[in-house]
N, C-alpha and C positions, 0 to 999 in steps of 0.2 A: 705863358699867359698869366697875368697877375689877377688877383681877386680883390674886389671892392665889396665890403659888406654893408654898404649903405642901403637902407630900406628903400624898396621900389616905390615910386610915386603912385598914389591911389587914384580912384576916380575913373568914371567911365569915359572912354574915348570913342567918339563917333566914327562910323565908317567913312563919312565924307572927309573928315580931318585926316584920317590915315591915307585915304586915296590921294588927296592933294599933296600930302607929305611925300608919298611915293613918287608922284610925278615930278615934283621939284627936286627930289633927291636924284632921280634918274637923269634929269637935265644937267645937274651940276657934276655928276659922276662922268657923264659923257664929255663934259667940258674939261675934264682932267683935274678938278679940284680934289685935295685930300679929303678923306671921309671925316676926319677930326674937324677941319675947318668948315665943311658943309653942315655938320651937325650944329656947330656954333651959330652959323647964319640962320638955319631953320628954327632953332630954339628961340631966336629973337623975333622971327617973322610970324610964328604960330600964335594965333589969338587965344586959344584955349590954355588956361593956366595949368591944368593938369598935364596936358600934352607937352607944354613947355618944360615942366619938371622932368618928364620922362625923357625928352630929347636931351636935356642938359645932363641927366645922369648917364645916358648912353654915351655922350661925348666924353665924360669922365672915364667910362669903361674902355672906350676905344683908345683914349690917351694913356691908359694904364697897360695897353698892350693886347687888348682883346680884339677880336674881329667884329665886324658890324653885326653878323648873325648871332654871335655870342652875347653881344651887348643887348640885342633885341630879345633874346631868350629870357633875360632877367625881368622883362615887362610883358607877361602873358595877357594882362588886361588890355594891352594895346596891339600886341603882335602875336597872333595865334600860331599854332604849330605849322600850319600851311604857309604862313608868311615867312617865318624863320627858315623853314626847310628850303623854300625857293630862293631866298637870299643866299643861303649857304651854297646852293647849287650854282647860283650866279657868281659867287666869289670864286668857286672852284673852276668854273668854265671861262672866266674872264668876260662874261657877258652880263654883268650886274645891272647896267643901265637898261638893257633889253628886258631882263627879268622884272625889274621894278616897274617898267611900263606895262608889262603884262599883269602884274599885281594890281596896278592902278585900274586897268581896264576891268579886271575881275571884281574889284571892290566897287567900282561904279555900277557894274551890272547888278551886283548883289544889293546895293543900296537902292537902286531904281526899282528892283522887284519888291523889296520891303516896303518902300514908300507907296507903291502901287496897291499893295494888299492893305496896308493901314489906311490909306485915303479912301479906298472903296468901302471899308467897314466903319468909317467915322460917322457917316450919315445915318445908316441903320442903327448903330449903337446909340447915337444921340437921340433918335426918335424913340427907341425902346425905353431909355432912361426917362425921357420927358413923359411918356405915357405912364410909366410906373409912378412918377411923382404926382401927376394929375389924378391918377386913380386913387393913390393914398390920400391926397387932399380931399377928394370927394367923399371917401369912406370915413375919414376922421372928422371932417369939418362940415361939409354940406349936408350929407345924408342925415346926421343926428339932428340938425335944425329942422328938417322936414318931418322927422319922426315925431317931434313934439306937436307939429301942426296936424299930422294924421291922427295922433291919439286924441287930440282935442275935438276932431271932427267925429270920431267914433265910426261905427259901421265896419263891414268886412272889407279888408284891403285885397287887391289883386295878388295872386301868387308871386309874380316877379317882385313886387314891392315888399312882400313879407320876406322873401329870400334875401333881398338886398339889405333890409333892415337887420336881419339876423347876422349876415355876413359883416355888416358895419359894426355891430355890437361885439362880435368875436374879435374883429380886427382891432377895435379900440381897446378891448380888454387885454389882449395878448400881444399888442403891437411891439413892445420892447422885448418881450420873450421871443417873438418871431424874428425880430431884427437881430437879436443876439444869436439865435440859432443859425441864421443865415451867415453871419460873420464867422461862427464856429465852423460851420460846414465848409466855408471858403478856406479857412485856415487849415482844416484837416485835409482838404483836397490838395492844397498847396504842399503840405508836408508829405502826403502820399505820393505826389508827383515827383518829389525829390528822391524817393527811393527807387532803386533799380527796377524792382518788380512793378511799382506803380507807374513809372514812366513808360515801361514796356507795354503794360496793359492799356494805358491812355493813348499812346501813339498807335497801338494796334487798333483800338476802337476808332481812332480818327480816320483810318483808311476805310472803315466800313460805314461811316455816316452817309446818309443819303445826300446827294448833290455835293456837299462839302468834301466828302471822302475822295472823290475823283480829283478835286482841286488840290487837296493836300498831297496826294500821291504824285501829281504832276510837279508840284513845287519841289518835293523831295528828290525826284528823279532828275529834274533840271539842275538842282544844286549839285547832286552827285556827278553828273556828266561834266558840268562847267568846272568844278573843282578838280576832278580827275584829269580832264583835258589840260588845264592850266599847269598842273604839276608835272605831267608827262612831257609837255612841250618845253618845260623849263629844265628838263634833264634830271628830275628827281626819280630814283629807281622805282619800279612798279610796286614792290612790296611796301616800301616806305610810303609811296603815294596812297596805297590802299589803307594803311594805318591812319594817315592824316585825313583821308576822305571819311573814314568811319568816325573819327573823333569829332569832325566838324559837320557831320550830316544833320545834326539837330533833331534826329528821330532815332529812338532806341531800336526800333524794328530794323530800320535800314542799317544802323551801326552793327548790329549782330550779324545781319546778312553779309555785310562787307567783310567783317572779321572772319566769318566762316569761309567766305570765298578766298580770302588771303591765305588761309591755312591750306586750302585745296591747291591753290596756285603754287605754294611752297612745296607741295608734294608732287608737282609736275603737271597739274591740270591746266587747261587754258583759262583765260579770264572769263570768257562768255559762259562756259558750261556751268560752273557753280552759281553764277549770278542768275542764270535761267532757272536753276533748281530752287532758288530762294523764294520764287513765286511773287516777288514784289515788282520786278521790272517787266514792262510790256515786251511782247515778242520783238517789236521793231528795234528796241534798244539793244537787246542781247544779240540780235542778228547783225546789227551795225557794228557792234563791238567785235563780233566774230570775224566779220569781213575786214575790219581795221587791223586785227591781229594778223590775219593771213597775208595782207598786202603791205603791212608795215606802216599804215597810216592811222594808227589808233587815236592819236590826239586829234586829227582832222575829223574823224568819224564822231568822236565824242563831242567836239565843238558843234558839229552840224546837229546832232541830237539835242544838245543843250539849247541851240538857237530855236529849234522846232518846239521844244517843250516850254521854253520861256514865252514864245509867241502864243502857245496854247494856254499858258497861265494867264496872259494878258486878256485873251478872249474869254476865258472861263471866269475871271474876276469881274469883267464888264458884264457878262451874262448873269452872274450871281447877283450883282448889284441890281440889275434890271428885274430879276426874279424876286429879290427881297423886298424891294419897295412896294409893290402891290400887296404882298403878304402882310406888310406892316400896316398898310392902310386898312386892310380887312380886319386886322387885329384891333386897331384903334376904333374902327366902326363898331365891332361886336362888343368890346369891353366898355368903352366910354359911352357909345350909343345905347348899349344895354342898360347902363346905370341911369342915363338920362330918361330912357323910356320908363323904367321902373319907378322913377321919381314922379313923372308927370301922368302916369296912368290913373292914379287916384284923383288928380286934379281934373282929368277928363271926365271922371265919373263923380264929380263933387256933389252933384244933386242927389245921387243915390246914397252918399255917405252922410249927408246932413239929415238929422231926424229930430 
């Protein structure tokens, strides 16, 4: 194997791009074209400039005597451990085209789930941001205008109006300080989440959040089952699969649970037993895994569990969206309606204020 020390191309590669690449690569491999020639064709067809550079560098690596999986390992920003391990298994078994099709199916499923979650959260997020901007505008610009009018009228103002004027004064006086503090808190939170302890605590808390916690757990379990099933079906050894599943789980609590389970499996335990002891997996999941181990259909059982939880996630996301929308409407009514009421209360009592 020859070594090329050329720096790997940078930039983020989208899941959809890698999925399409996998599908096209599988088709050309099945047709009997050499890998070097296939990579040359795909580098010209790919629209993403970053991905074009990655594929072109892979072609150079393959031309220098490296295998496809070895070439992919040089580009972790595009091909994760799961991907390269499955390609390596496909090369060893002579079923590379089949493995690539499975990878494409897996990536399409992952991309679909991500898009579903993101699209469901776009509307609530946009409404909350809009509400925050409107509230800030009212407190900074509108309320101070009315304050001058109220002071000119004299008299005793209603309590809600007094509170609103006080909040507006504080908000205007300390606006930049509050804004800076929010940015600082956001930055500190981001830094804390990058630490091992911080990610563990935040991921652990995410499981305990009301309503959202159940959704997060379903997403993590679905990803675990789908990834594990895909790896096993592709011929990747159990322990290697466990390591990859842990690294790609996206949740520190799940990662540690799977790592602990892999140690127990190495010591001779079954797969289901240590996973059940972790306290993360629902009983149905561990029971299905146990049955799959006993009858030798673990990949099928995991695929069925993944299908079930992915449908559960779809239903939960739709239900969460339906739940969030009325809550946002109530929030807007209370905050913005409360501000409007506090402003107009003195006007309703204008005759009492004039003296």
